[in-house]
Structure formats: C-alpha cells, structure tokens
PDB file of N, CA, C and O in Angstrom:
ATOM      1  N   UNK A   1     190.773 232.314  36.914  1.00  0.00           N
ATOM      2  CA  UNK A   1     191.476 231.839  38.075  1.00  0.00           C
ATOM      3  C   UNK A   1     191.835 230.371  37.872  1.00  0.00           C
ATOM      4  O   UNK A   1     190.986 229.572  37.478  1.00  0.00           O
ATOM      5  N   UNK A   2     193.068 230.021  38.135  1.00  0.00           N
ATOM      6  CA  UNK A   2     193.549 228.659  37.918  1.00  0.00           C
ATOM      7  C   UNK A   2     193.060 227.737  39.030  1.00  0.00           C
ATOM      8  O   UNK A   2     192.956 228.139  40.189  1.00  0.00           O
ATOM      9  N   UNK A   3     192.760 226.483  38.652  1.00  0.00           N
ATOM     10  CA  UNK A   3     192.333 225.499  39.637  1.00  0.00           C
ATOM     11  C   UNK A   3     193.541 224.972  40.391  1.00  0.00           C
ATOM     12  O   UNK A   3     194.631 224.864  39.828  1.00  0.00           O
ATOM     13  N   UNK A   4     193.355 224.648  41.646  1.00  0.00           N
ATOM     14  CA  UNK A   4     194.432 224.076  42.454  1.00  0.00           C
ATOM     15  C   UNK A   4     194.568 222.605  42.117  1.00  0.00           C
ATOM     16  O   UNK A   4     193.593 221.940  41.766  1.00  0.00           O
ATOM     17  N   UNK A   5     195.768 222.115  42.226  1.00  0.00           N
ATOM     18  CA  UNK A   5     196.019 220.692  41.994  1.00  0.00           C
ATOM     19  C   UNK A   5     195.395 219.896  43.135  1.00  0.00           C
ATOM     20  O   UNK A   5     195.407 220.359  44.275  1.00  0.00           O
ATOM     21  N   UNK A   6     194.848 218.707  42.858  1.00  0.00           N
ATOM     22  CA  UNK A   6     194.253 217.906  43.917  1.00  0.00           C
ATOM     23  C   UNK A   6     195.302 217.518  44.957  1.00  0.00           C
ATOM     24  O   UNK A   6     196.481 217.357  44.640  1.00  0.00           O
ATOM     25  N   UNK A   7     194.860 217.373  46.184  1.00  0.00           N
ATOM     26  CA  UNK A   7     195.756 216.993  47.273  1.00  0.00           C
ATOM     27  C   UNK A   7     196.072 215.518  47.144  1.00  0.00           C
ATOM     28  O   UNK A   7     195.177 214.704  46.913  1.00  0.00           O
ATOM     29  N   UNK A   8     197.343 215.168  47.292  1.00  0.00           N
ATOM     30  CA  UNK A   8     197.765 213.775  47.221  1.00  0.00           C
ATOM     31  C   UNK A   8     198.166 213.306  48.613  1.00  0.00           C
ATOM     32  O   UNK A   8     198.770 214.053  49.383  1.00  0.00           O
ATOM     33  N   UNK A   9     197.834 212.094  48.917  1.00  0.00           N
ATOM     34  CA  UNK A   9     198.199 211.497  50.197  1.00  0.00           C
ATOM     35  C   UNK A   9     199.042 210.256  49.910  1.00  0.00           C
ATOM     36  O   UNK A   9     198.518 209.143  49.928  1.00  0.00           O
ATOM     37  N   UNK A  10     200.333 210.426  49.648  1.00  0.00           N
ATOM     38  CA  UNK A  10     201.169 209.291  49.254  1.00  0.00           C
ATOM     39  C   UNK A  10     201.348 208.263  50.362  1.00  0.00           C
ATOM     40  O   UNK A  10     201.626 207.101  50.065  1.00  0.00           O
ATOM     41  N   UNK A  11     201.203 208.639  51.615  1.00  0.00           N
ATOM     42  CA  UNK A  11     201.436 207.677  52.694  1.00  0.00           C
ATOM     43  C   UNK A  11     200.231 206.769  52.940  1.00  0.00           C
ATOM     44  O   UNK A  11     200.336 205.777  53.662  1.00  0.00           O
ATOM     45  N   UNK A  12     199.115 207.097  52.356  1.00  0.00           N
ATOM     46  CA  UNK A  12     197.920 206.281  52.549  1.00  0.00           C
ATOM     47  C   UNK A  12     197.764 205.286  51.419  1.00  0.00           C
ATOM     48  O   UNK A  12     197.961 205.617  50.250  1.00  0.00           O
ATOM     49  N   UNK A  13     197.408 204.066  51.778  1.00  0.00           N
ATOM     50  CA  UNK A  13     197.142 203.033  50.775  1.00  0.00           C
ATOM     51  C   UNK A  13     195.763 202.443  51.067  1.00  0.00           C
ATOM     52  O   UNK A  13     195.343 202.389  52.223  1.00  0.00           O
ATOM     53  N   UNK A  14     195.077 202.012  50.049  1.00  0.00           N
ATOM     54  CA  UNK A  14     193.744 201.434  50.279  1.00  0.00           C
ATOM     55  C   UNK A  14     193.848 200.166  51.120  1.00  0.00           C
ATOM     56  O   UNK A  14     194.771 199.370  50.945  1.00  0.00           O
ATOM     57  N   UNK A  15     192.913 199.985  52.016  1.00  0.00           N
ATOM     58  CA  UNK A  15     192.878 198.791  52.852  1.00  0.00           C
ATOM     59  C   UNK A  15     192.467 197.594  52.015  1.00  0.00           C
ATOM     60  O   UNK A  15     191.672 197.711  51.083  1.00  0.00           O
ATOM     61  N   UNK A  16     193.013 196.462  52.357  1.00  0.00           N
ATOM     62  CA  UNK A  16     192.668 195.226  51.653  1.00  0.00           C
ATOM     63  C   UNK A  16     191.280 194.789  52.093  1.00  0.00           C
ATOM     64  O   UNK A  16     190.923 194.914  53.265  1.00  0.00           O
ATOM     65  N   UNK A  17     190.499 194.276  51.151  1.00  0.00           N
ATOM     66  CA  UNK A  17     189.159 193.813  51.503  1.00  0.00           C
ATOM     67  C   UNK A  17     189.279 192.526  52.311  1.00  0.00           C
ATOM     68  O   UNK A  17     190.160 191.707  52.045  1.00  0.00           O
ATOM     69  N   UNK A  18     188.398 192.340  53.299  1.00  0.00           N
ATOM     70  CA  UNK A  18     188.480 191.136  54.126  1.00  0.00           C
ATOM     71  C   UNK A  18     188.200 189.884  53.311  1.00  0.00           C
ATOM     72  O   UNK A  18     187.386 189.887  52.388  1.00  0.00           O
ATOM     73  N   UNK A  19     188.889 188.824  53.675  1.00  0.00           N
ATOM     74  CA  UNK A  19     188.710 187.543  52.988  1.00  0.00           C
ATOM     75  C   UNK A  19     187.354 186.976  53.346  1.00  0.00           C
ATOM     76  O   UNK A  19     186.895 187.152  54.474  1.00  0.00           O
ATOM     77  N   UNK A  20     186.697 186.296  52.413  1.00  0.00           N
ATOM     78  CA  UNK A  20     185.396 185.703  52.721  1.00  0.00           C
ATOM     79  C   UNK A  20     185.548 184.666  53.828  1.00  0.00           C
ATOM     80  O   UNK A  20     186.483 183.866  53.819  1.00  0.00           O
ATOM     81  N   UNK A  21     184.625 184.689  54.772  1.00  0.00           N
ATOM     82  CA  UNK A  21     184.708 183.751  55.892  1.00  0.00           C
ATOM     83  C   UNK A  21     184.229 182.377  55.453  1.00  0.00           C
ATOM     84  O   UNK A  21     183.464 182.235  54.499  1.00  0.00           O
ATOM     85  N   UNK A  22     184.695 181.387  56.166  1.00  0.00           N
ATOM     86  CA  UNK A  22     184.310 180.012  55.835  1.00  0.00           C
ATOM     87  C   UNK A  22     183.103 179.575  56.652  1.00  0.00           C
ATOM     88  O   UNK A  22     182.734 178.401  56.622  1.00  0.00           O
ATOM     89  N   UNK A  23     182.475 180.506  57.388  1.00  0.00           N
ATOM     90  CA  UNK A  23     181.296 180.156  58.178  1.00  0.00           C
ATOM     91  C   UNK A  23     180.119 179.881  57.235  1.00  0.00           C
ATOM     92  O   UNK A  23     180.082 180.379  56.110  1.00  0.00           O
ATOM     93  N   UNK A  24     179.173 179.093  57.707  1.00  0.00           N
ATOM     94  CA  UNK A  24     178.025 178.773  56.835  1.00  0.00           C
ATOM     95  C   UNK A  24     177.233 180.037  56.496  1.00  0.00           C
ATOM     96  O   UNK A  24     177.168 180.985  57.279  1.00  0.00           O
ATOM     97  N   UNK A  25     176.651 180.018  55.334  1.00  0.00           N
ATOM     98  CA  UNK A  25     175.872 181.172  54.870  1.00  0.00           C
ATOM     99  C   UNK A  25     174.634 181.360  55.734  1.00  0.00           C
ATOM    100  O   UNK A  25     174.039 180.389  56.200  1.00  0.00           O
ATOM    101  N   UNK A  26     174.262 182.582  55.938  1.00  0.00           N
ATOM    102  CA  UNK A  26     173.061 182.888  56.705  1.00  0.00           C
ATOM    103  C   UNK A  26     171.855 182.540  55.849  1.00  0.00           C
ATOM    104  O   UNK A  26     171.762 182.941  54.689  1.00  0.00           O
ATOM    105  N   UNK A  27     170.932 181.787  56.438  1.00  0.00           N
ATOM    106  CA  UNK A  27     169.743 181.383  55.698  1.00  0.00           C
ATOM    107  C   UNK A  27     168.698 182.492  55.783  1.00  0.00           C
ATOM    108  O   UNK A  27     168.328 182.917  56.877  1.00  0.00           O
ATOM    109  N   UNK A  28     168.230 182.952  54.647  1.00  0.00           N
ATOM    110  CA  UNK A  28     167.214 183.995  54.603  1.00  0.00           C
ATOM    111  C   UNK A  28     165.868 183.360  54.315  1.00  0.00           C
ATOM    112  O   UNK A  28     165.729 182.532  53.414  1.00  0.00           O
ATOM    113  N   UNK A  29     164.886 183.763  55.096  1.00  0.00           N
ATOM    114  CA  UNK A  29     163.533 183.264  54.865  1.00  0.00           C
ATOM    115  C   UNK A  29     162.907 184.029  53.713  1.00  0.00           C
ATOM    116  O   UNK A  29     163.132 185.226  53.538  1.00  0.00           O
ATOM    117  N   UNK A  30     162.132 183.323  52.948  1.00  0.00           N
ATOM    118  CA  UNK A  30     161.422 183.972  51.845  1.00  0.00           C
ATOM    119  C   UNK A  30     160.314 184.842  52.434  1.00  0.00           C
ATOM    120  O   UNK A  30     159.552 184.397  53.292  1.00  0.00           O
ATOM    121  N   UNK A  31     160.234 186.066  51.971  1.00  0.00           N
ATOM    122  CA  UNK A  31     159.188 186.971  52.441  1.00  0.00           C
ATOM    123  C   UNK A  31     157.866 186.623  51.772  1.00  0.00           C
ATOM    124  O   UNK A  31     157.831 186.212  50.612  1.00  0.00           O
ATOM    125  N   UNK A  32     156.787 186.790  52.514  1.00  0.00           N
ATOM    126  CA  UNK A  32     155.486 186.582  51.862  1.00  0.00           C
ATOM    127  C   UNK A  32     155.258 187.682  50.837  1.00  0.00           C
ATOM    128  O   UNK A  32     155.804 188.776  50.981  1.00  0.00           O
ATOM    129  N   UNK A  33     154.473 187.420  49.819  1.00  0.00           N
ATOM    130  CA  UNK A  33     154.230 188.445  48.799  1.00  0.00           C
ATOM    131  C   UNK A  33     153.561 189.670  49.417  1.00  0.00           C
ATOM    132  O   UNK A  33     152.753 189.553  50.338  1.00  0.00           O
ATOM    133  N   UNK A  34     153.904 190.826  48.905  1.00  0.00           N
ATOM    134  CA  UNK A  34     153.322 192.074  49.409  1.00  0.00           C
ATOM    135  C   UNK A  34     151.929 192.270  48.835  1.00  0.00           C
ATOM    136  O   UNK A  34     151.591 191.738  47.777  1.00  0.00           O
ATOM    137  N   UNK A  35     151.126 193.048  49.559  1.00  0.00           N
ATOM    138  CA  UNK A  35     149.744 193.300  49.150  1.00  0.00           C
ATOM    139  C   UNK A  35     149.704 193.898  47.747  1.00  0.00           C
ATOM    140  O   UNK A  35     148.854 193.531  46.936  1.00  0.00           O
ATOM    141  N   UNK A  36     150.632 194.825  47.461  1.00  0.00           N
ATOM    142  CA  UNK A  36     150.598 195.483  46.152  1.00  0.00           C
ATOM    143  C   UNK A  36     150.935 194.523  45.010  1.00  0.00           C
ATOM    144  O   UNK A  36     150.635 194.803  43.850  1.00  0.00           O
ATOM    145  N   UNK A  37     151.563 193.383  45.343  1.00  0.00           N
ATOM    146  CA  UNK A  37     151.854 192.390  44.313  1.00  0.00           C
ATOM    147  C   UNK A  37     150.655 191.478  44.069  1.00  0.00           C
ATOM    148  O   UNK A  37     150.576 190.815  43.035  1.00  0.00           O
ATOM    149  N   UNK A  38     149.732 191.445  45.012  1.00  0.00           N
ATOM    150  CA  UNK A  38     148.594 190.529  44.923  1.00  0.00           C
ATOM    151  C   UNK A  38     147.282 191.208  44.522  1.00  0.00           C
ATOM    152  O   UNK A  38     146.364 190.545  44.039  1.00  0.00           O
ATOM    153  N   UNK A  39     147.190 192.518  44.719  1.00  0.00           N
ATOM    154  CA  UNK A  39     145.912 193.203  44.555  1.00  0.00           C
ATOM    155  C   UNK A  39     146.003 194.320  43.526  1.00  0.00           C
ATOM    156  O   UNK A  39     147.088 194.799  43.196  1.00  0.00           O
ATOM    157  N   UNK A  40     144.851 194.720  43.033  1.00  0.00           N
ATOM    158  CA  UNK A  40     144.746 195.908  42.192  1.00  0.00           C
ATOM    159  C   UNK A  40     144.362 197.077  43.087  1.00  0.00           C
ATOM    160  O   UNK A  40     143.514 196.938  43.968  1.00  0.00           O
ATOM    161  N   UNK A  41     144.977 198.207  42.864  1.00  0.00           N
ATOM    162  CA  UNK A  41     144.688 199.393  43.657  1.00  0.00           C
ATOM    163  C   UNK A  41     143.477 200.116  43.088  1.00  0.00           C
ATOM    164  O   UNK A  41     143.334 200.257  41.874  1.00  0.00           O
ATOM    165  N   UNK A  42     142.605 200.575  43.986  1.00  0.00           N
ATOM    166  CA  UNK A  42     141.404 201.314  43.602  1.00  0.00           C
ATOM    167  C   UNK A  42     141.378 202.608  44.418  1.00  0.00           C
ATOM    168  O   UNK A  42     141.688 202.608  45.609  1.00  0.00           O
ATOM    169  N   UNK A  43     141.010 203.697  43.769  1.00  0.00           N
ATOM    170  CA  UNK A  43     140.928 204.987  44.455  1.00  0.00           C
ATOM    171  C   UNK A  43     139.461 205.324  44.668  1.00  0.00           C
ATOM    172  O   UNK A  43     138.630 205.137  43.779  1.00  0.00           O
ATOM    173  N   UNK A  44     139.157 205.824  45.860  1.00  0.00           N
ATOM    174  CA  UNK A  44     137.796 206.202  46.216  1.00  0.00           C
ATOM    175  C   UNK A  44     137.826 207.617  46.765  1.00  0.00           C
ATOM    176  O   UNK A  44     138.540 207.893  47.729  1.00  0.00           O
ATOM    177  N   UNK A  45     137.067 208.505  46.169  1.00  0.00           N
ATOM    178  CA  UNK A  45     136.993 209.888  46.632  1.00  0.00           C
ATOM    179  C   UNK A  45     135.736 210.047  47.466  1.00  0.00           C
ATOM    180  O   UNK A  45     134.633 209.786  46.987  1.00  0.00           O
ATOM    181  N   UNK A  46     135.895 210.476  48.717  1.00  0.00           N
ATOM    182  CA  UNK A  46     134.770 210.663  49.629  1.00  0.00           C
ATOM    183  C   UNK A  46     134.660 212.121  50.051  1.00  0.00           C
ATOM    184  O   UNK A  46     135.650 212.853  50.064  1.00  0.00           O
ATOM    185  N   UNK A  47     133.475 212.523  50.387  1.00  0.00           N
ATOM    186  CA  UNK A  47     133.257 213.831  50.982  1.00  0.00           C
ATOM    187  C   UNK A  47     134.030 213.859  52.301  1.00  0.00           C
ATOM    188  O   UNK A  47     133.979 212.881  53.047  1.00  0.00           O
ATOM    189  N   UNK A  48     134.746 214.944  52.617  1.00  0.00           N
ATOM    190  CA  UNK A  48     135.529 214.988  53.849  1.00  0.00           C
ATOM    191  C   UNK A  48     134.713 214.699  55.111  1.00  0.00           C
ATOM    192  O   UNK A  48     135.200 214.034  56.024  1.00  0.00           O
ATOM    193  N   UNK A  49     133.477 215.195  55.165  1.00  0.00           N
ATOM    194  CA  UNK A  49     132.642 214.916  56.335  1.00  0.00           C
ATOM    195  C   UNK A  49     132.285 213.441  56.446  1.00  0.00           C
ATOM    196  O   UNK A  49     132.292 212.869  57.536  1.00  0.00           O
ATOM    197  N   UNK A  50     131.971 212.832  55.305  1.00  0.00           N
ATOM    198  CA  UNK A  50     131.660 211.406  55.295  1.00  0.00           C
ATOM    199  C   UNK A  50     132.866 210.568  55.676  1.00  0.00           C
ATOM    200  O   UNK A  50     132.744 209.580  56.400  1.00  0.00           O
ATOM    201  N   UNK A  51     134.032 210.968  55.184  1.00  0.00           N
ATOM    202  CA  UNK A  51     135.262 210.249  55.516  1.00  0.00           C
ATOM    203  C   UNK A  51     135.553 210.335  57.010  1.00  0.00           C
ATOM    204  O   UNK A  51     135.966 209.355  57.630  1.00  0.00           O
ATOM    205  N   UNK A  52     135.334 211.523  57.580  1.00  0.00           N
ATOM    206  CA  UNK A  52     135.568 211.714  59.007  1.00  0.00           C
ATOM    207  C   UNK A  52     134.641 210.819  59.828  1.00  0.00           C
ATOM    208  O   UNK A  52     135.075 210.200  60.800  1.00  0.00           O
ATOM    209  N   UNK A  53     133.363 210.749  59.440  1.00  0.00           N
ATOM    210  CA  UNK A  53     132.415 209.897  60.152  1.00  0.00           C
ATOM    211  C   UNK A  53     132.764 208.417  59.994  1.00  0.00           C
ATOM    212  O   UNK A  53     132.612 207.634  60.931  1.00  0.00           O
ATOM    213  N   UNK A  54     133.224 208.046  58.823  1.00  0.00           N
ATOM    214  CA  UNK A  54     133.641 206.659  58.592  1.00  0.00           C
ATOM    215  C   UNK A  54     134.822 206.306  59.492  1.00  0.00           C
ATOM    216  O   UNK A  54     134.855 205.227  60.084  1.00  0.00           O
ATOM    217  N   UNK A  55     135.792 207.216  59.596  1.00  0.00           N
ATOM    218  CA  UNK A  55     136.939 206.986  60.480  1.00  0.00           C
ATOM    219  C   UNK A  55     136.494 206.906  61.939  1.00  0.00           C
ATOM    220  O   UNK A  55     136.978 206.065  62.697  1.00  0.00           O
ATOM    221  N   UNK A  56     135.564 207.791  62.329  1.00  0.00           N
ATOM    222  CA  UNK A  56     135.061 207.780  63.702  1.00  0.00           C
ATOM    223  C   UNK A  56     134.361 206.455  64.001  1.00  0.00           C
ATOM    224  O   UNK A  56     134.572 205.874  65.066  1.00  0.00           O
ATOM    225  N   UNK A  57     133.529 205.972  63.073  1.00  0.00           N
ATOM    226  CA  UNK A  57     132.835 204.705  63.272  1.00  0.00           C
ATOM    227  C   UNK A  57     133.833 203.560  63.377  1.00  0.00           C
ATOM    228  O   UNK A  57     133.705 202.694  64.242  1.00  0.00           O
ATOM    229  N   UNK A  58     134.833 203.558  62.490  1.00  0.00           N
ATOM    230  CA  UNK A  58     135.847 202.493  62.502  1.00  0.00           C
ATOM    231  C   UNK A  58     136.596 202.492  63.832  1.00  0.00           C
ATOM    232  O   UNK A  58     136.863 201.427  64.390  1.00  0.00           O
ATOM    233  N   UNK A  59     136.933 203.662  64.338  1.00  0.00           N
ATOM    234  CA  UNK A  59     137.640 203.750  65.607  1.00  0.00           C
ATOM    235  C   UNK A  59     136.781 203.202  66.743  1.00  0.00           C
ATOM    236  O   UNK A  59     137.272 202.458  67.592  1.00  0.00           O
ATOM    237  N   UNK A  60     135.504 203.567  66.760  1.00  0.00           N
ATOM    238  CA  UNK A  60     134.599 203.079  67.798  1.00  0.00           C
ATOM    239  C   UNK A  60     134.367 201.581  67.714  1.00  0.00           C
ATOM    240  O   UNK A  60     134.149 200.929  68.735  1.00  0.00           O
ATOM    241  N   UNK A  61     134.410 201.034  66.521  1.00  0.00           N
ATOM    242  CA  UNK A  61     134.198 199.601  66.319  1.00  0.00           C
ATOM    243  C   UNK A  61     135.507 198.817  66.385  1.00  0.00           C
ATOM    244  O   UNK A  61     135.511 197.598  66.213  1.00  0.00           O
ATOM    245  N   UNK A  62     136.620 199.514  66.634  1.00  0.00           N
ATOM    246  CA  UNK A  62     137.952 198.903  66.680  1.00  0.00           C
ATOM    247  C   UNK A  62     138.252 198.131  65.396  1.00  0.00           C
ATOM    248  O   UNK A  62     138.706 196.987  65.420  1.00  0.00           O
ATOM    249  N   UNK A  63     137.983 198.796  64.283  1.00  0.00           N
ATOM    250  CA  UNK A  63     138.228 198.205  62.965  1.00  0.00           C
ATOM    251  C   UNK A  63     138.940 199.222  62.098  1.00  0.00           C
ATOM    252  O   UNK A  63     139.046 200.395  62.458  1.00  0.00           O
ATOM    253  N   UNK A  64     139.423 198.773  60.964  1.00  0.00           N
ATOM    254  CA  UNK A  64     140.076 199.658  60.005  1.00  0.00           C
ATOM    255  C   UNK A  64     139.051 200.125  58.975  1.00  0.00           C
ATOM    256  O   UNK A  64     138.124 199.394  58.626  1.00  0.00           O
ATOM    257  N   UNK A  65     139.234 201.354  58.496  1.00  0.00           N
ATOM    258  CA  UNK A  65     138.351 201.888  57.460  1.00  0.00           C
ATOM    259  C   UNK A  65     138.385 200.977  56.237  1.00  0.00           C
ATOM    260  O   UNK A  65     137.354 200.731  55.612  1.00  0.00           O
ATOM    261  N   UNK A  66     139.558 200.482  55.902  1.00  0.00           N
ATOM    262  CA  UNK A  66     139.711 199.580  54.748  1.00  0.00           C
ATOM    263  C   UNK A  66     138.795 198.368  54.891  1.00  0.00           C
ATOM    264  O   UNK A  66     138.135 197.972  53.930  1.00  0.00           O
ATOM    265  N   UNK A  67     138.751 197.778  56.084  1.00  0.00           N
ATOM    266  CA  UNK A  67     137.905 196.597  56.291  1.00  0.00           C
ATOM    267  C   UNK A  67     136.426 196.936  56.142  1.00  0.00           C
ATOM    268  O   UNK A  67     135.656 196.138  55.607  1.00  0.00           O
ATOM    269  N   UNK A  68     136.028 198.111  56.610  1.00  0.00           N
ATOM    270  CA  UNK A  68     134.624 198.523  56.450  1.00  0.00           C
ATOM    271  C   UNK A  68     134.275 198.705  54.976  1.00  0.00           C
ATOM    272  O   UNK A  68     133.195 198.310  54.537  1.00  0.00           O
ATOM    273  N   UNK A  69     135.183 199.297  54.219  1.00  0.00           N
ATOM    274  CA  UNK A  69     134.929 199.502  52.788  1.00  0.00           C
ATOM    275  C   UNK A  69     134.889 198.168  52.034  1.00  0.00           C
ATOM    276  O   UNK A  69     134.046 197.977  51.157  1.00  0.00           O
ATOM    277  N   UNK A  70     135.788 197.254  52.369  1.00  0.00           N
ATOM    278  CA  UNK A  70     135.768 195.929  51.731  1.00  0.00           C
ATOM    279  C   UNK A  70     134.462 195.214  52.056  1.00  0.00           C
ATOM    280  O   UNK A  70     133.853 194.592  51.186  1.00  0.00           O
ATOM    281  N   UNK A  71     134.035 195.306  53.315  1.00  0.00           N
ATOM    282  CA  UNK A  71     132.774 194.686  53.716  1.00  0.00           C
ATOM    283  C   UNK A  71     131.609 195.256  52.909  1.00  0.00           C
ATOM    284  O   UNK A  71     130.726 194.512  52.483  1.00  0.00           O
ATOM    285  N   UNK A  72     131.604 196.568  52.700  1.00  0.00           N
ATOM    286  CA  UNK A  72     130.540 197.197  51.921  1.00  0.00           C
ATOM    287  C   UNK A  72     130.562 196.736  50.464  1.00  0.00           C
ATOM    288  O   UNK A  72     129.509 196.488  49.877  1.00  0.00           O
ATOM    289  N   UNK A  73     131.735 196.621  49.889  1.00  0.00           N
ATOM    290  CA  UNK A  73     131.854 196.166  48.494  1.00  0.00           C
ATOM    291  C   UNK A  73     131.413 194.713  48.385  1.00  0.00           C
ATOM    292  O   UNK A  73     130.727 194.348  47.431  1.00  0.00           O
ATOM    293  N   UNK A  74     131.797 193.876  49.351  1.00  0.00           N
ATOM    294  CA  UNK A  74     131.386 192.469  49.328  1.00  0.00           C
ATOM    295  C   UNK A  74     129.864 192.343  49.441  1.00  0.00           C
ATOM    296  O   UNK A  74     129.252 191.530  48.748  1.00  0.00           O
ATOM    297  N   UNK A  75     129.259 193.148  50.315  1.00  0.00           N
ATOM    298  CA  UNK A  75     127.803 193.116  50.465  1.00  0.00           C
ATOM    299  C   UNK A  75     127.118 193.577  49.178  1.00  0.00           C
ATOM    300  O   UNK A  75     126.135 192.974  48.745  1.00  0.00           O
ATOM    301  N   UNK A  76     127.630 194.632  48.575  1.00  0.00           N
ATOM    302  CA  UNK A  76     127.090 195.131  47.315  1.00  0.00           C
ATOM    303  C   UNK A  76     127.176 194.053  46.231  1.00  0.00           C
ATOM    304  O   UNK A  76     126.218 193.832  45.489  1.00  0.00           O
ATOM    305  N   UNK A  77     128.325 193.390  46.146  1.00  0.00           N
ATOM    306  CA  UNK A  77     128.519 192.369  45.120  1.00  0.00           C
ATOM    307  C   UNK A  77     127.588 191.176  45.342  1.00  0.00           C
ATOM    308  O   UNK A  77     127.034 190.630  44.388  1.00  0.00           O
ATOM    309  N   UNK A  78     127.422 190.779  46.585  1.00  0.00           N
ATOM    310  CA  UNK A  78     126.547 189.645  46.899  1.00  0.00           C
ATOM    311  C   UNK A  78     125.104 189.932  46.507  1.00  0.00           C
ATOM    312  O   UNK A  78     124.419 189.065  45.964  1.00  0.00           O
ATOM    313  N   UNK A  79     124.645 191.144  46.780  1.00  0.00           N
ATOM    314  CA  UNK A  79     123.272 191.522  46.419  1.00  0.00           C
ATOM    315  C   UNK A  79     123.041 191.469  44.919  1.00  0.00           C
ATOM    316  O   UNK A  79     121.911 191.264  44.476  1.00  0.00           O
ATOM    317  N   UNK A  80     124.072 191.648  44.147  1.00  0.00           N
ATOM    318  CA  UNK A  80     123.948 191.659  42.694  1.00  0.00           C
ATOM    319  C   UNK A  80     124.383 190.356  42.035  1.00  0.00           C
ATOM    320  O   UNK A  80     124.481 190.267  40.811  1.00  0.00           O
ATOM    321  N   UNK A  81     124.640 189.346  42.862  1.00  0.00           N
ATOM    322  CA  UNK A  81     124.983 188.031  42.338  1.00  0.00           C
ATOM    323  C   UNK A  81     126.413 187.909  41.840  1.00  0.00           C
ATOM    324  O   UNK A  81     126.730 186.990  41.085  1.00  0.00           O
ATOM    325  N   UNK A  82     127.269 188.813  42.250  1.00  0.00           N
ATOM    326  CA  UNK A  82     128.688 188.746  41.858  1.00  0.00           C
ATOM    327  C   UNK A  82     129.401 187.850  42.858  1.00  0.00           C
ATOM    328  O   UNK A  82     129.405 188.122  44.058  1.00  0.00           O
ATOM    329  N   UNK A  83     129.998 186.791  42.357  1.00  0.00           N
ATOM    330  CA  UNK A  83     130.626 185.808  43.238  1.00  0.00           C
ATOM    331  C   UNK A  83     132.137 185.947  43.337  1.00  0.00           C
ATOM    332  O   UNK A  83     132.789 185.147  44.009  1.00  0.00           O
ATOM    333  N   UNK A  84     132.687 186.924  42.695  1.00  0.00           N
ATOM    334  CA  UNK A  84     134.150 187.087  42.709  1.00  0.00           C
ATOM    335  C   UNK A  84     134.629 187.446  44.110  1.00  0.00           C
ATOM    336  O   UNK A  84     133.954 188.154  44.857  1.00  0.00           O
ATOM    337  N   UNK A  85     135.790 186.949  44.438  1.00  0.00           N
ATOM    338  CA  UNK A  85     136.395 187.266  45.737  1.00  0.00           C
ATOM    339  C   UNK A  85     136.891 188.706  45.706  1.00  0.00           C
ATOM    340  O   UNK A  85     137.585 189.103  44.770  1.00  0.00           O
ATOM    341  N   UNK A  86     136.542 189.484  46.715  1.00  0.00           N
ATOM    342  CA  UNK A  86     136.946 190.876  46.771  1.00  0.00           C
ATOM    343  C   UNK A  86     138.154 191.093  47.674  1.00  0.00           C
ATOM    344  O   UNK A  86     139.052 191.869  47.348  1.00  0.00           O
ATOM    345  N   UNK A  87     138.170 190.406  48.806  1.00  0.00           N
ATOM    346  CA  UNK A  87     139.258 190.565  49.774  1.00  0.00           C
ATOM    347  C   UNK A  87     140.475 189.760  49.316  1.00  0.00           C
ATOM    348  O   UNK A  87     140.350 188.607  48.904  1.00  0.00           O
ATOM    349  N   UNK A  88     141.634 190.375  49.392  1.00  0.00           N
ATOM    350  CA  UNK A  88     142.846 189.692  48.942  1.00  0.00           C
ATOM    351  C   UNK A  88     143.308 188.675  49.959  1.00  0.00           C
ATOM    352  O   UNK A  88     143.610 187.535  49.607  1.00  0.00           O
ATOM    353  N   UNK A  89     143.367 189.073  51.213  1.00  0.00           N
ATOM    354  CA  UNK A  89     143.823 188.133  52.256  1.00  0.00           C
ATOM    355  C   UNK A  89     142.770 187.991  53.314  1.00  0.00           C
ATOM    356  O   UNK A  89     142.959 187.247  54.277  1.00  0.00           O
TER     357      UNK A  89
END
C-alpha cells in the first residue's frame, strides 16, 4: 500500500520569535546544597514489626524516624569513642 503524501499548509508561516526585552534580568537566588550532595546514603533493613513500632514511637514523640536513627547512631558512636560528626545538618 502506497504512503500518502504529507499535508502541506502553504498559507501558514512560522511565527517570528519575540525580541529579547530590555528589562533587567531576573535575579535568581542560589539554592542551598541538597542533602544528597552533602551526605552518604546508608540502607538499613529492619524487621517490619520493629519498623512499625519505631514509626509509632516517632509519631507519639512528634519526631521523624530519621532523627531517632541518627540519635541512636550518635549515641553508639559516642560510647565507642568515635568523634566523627554523624548528622549532616
């Protein structure tokens, strides 16, 4: 089967692009660095029941699970004499 010829629109012409305005350039603020640019990612596998209880505790304490885990790692490191900073921000 032969292909049809493409449709032509001779009366249409491309619009001219708008001329650059002489208004001052918009000043963009520099974004702060993202967490993934500042930190190393670590994966932690938890038992589903333990994870659920951790989330429940965090909710009751009005805290994030991440903050509880960082606090636990910092406490563990302190007990072992590790002085490295664990929290990124």
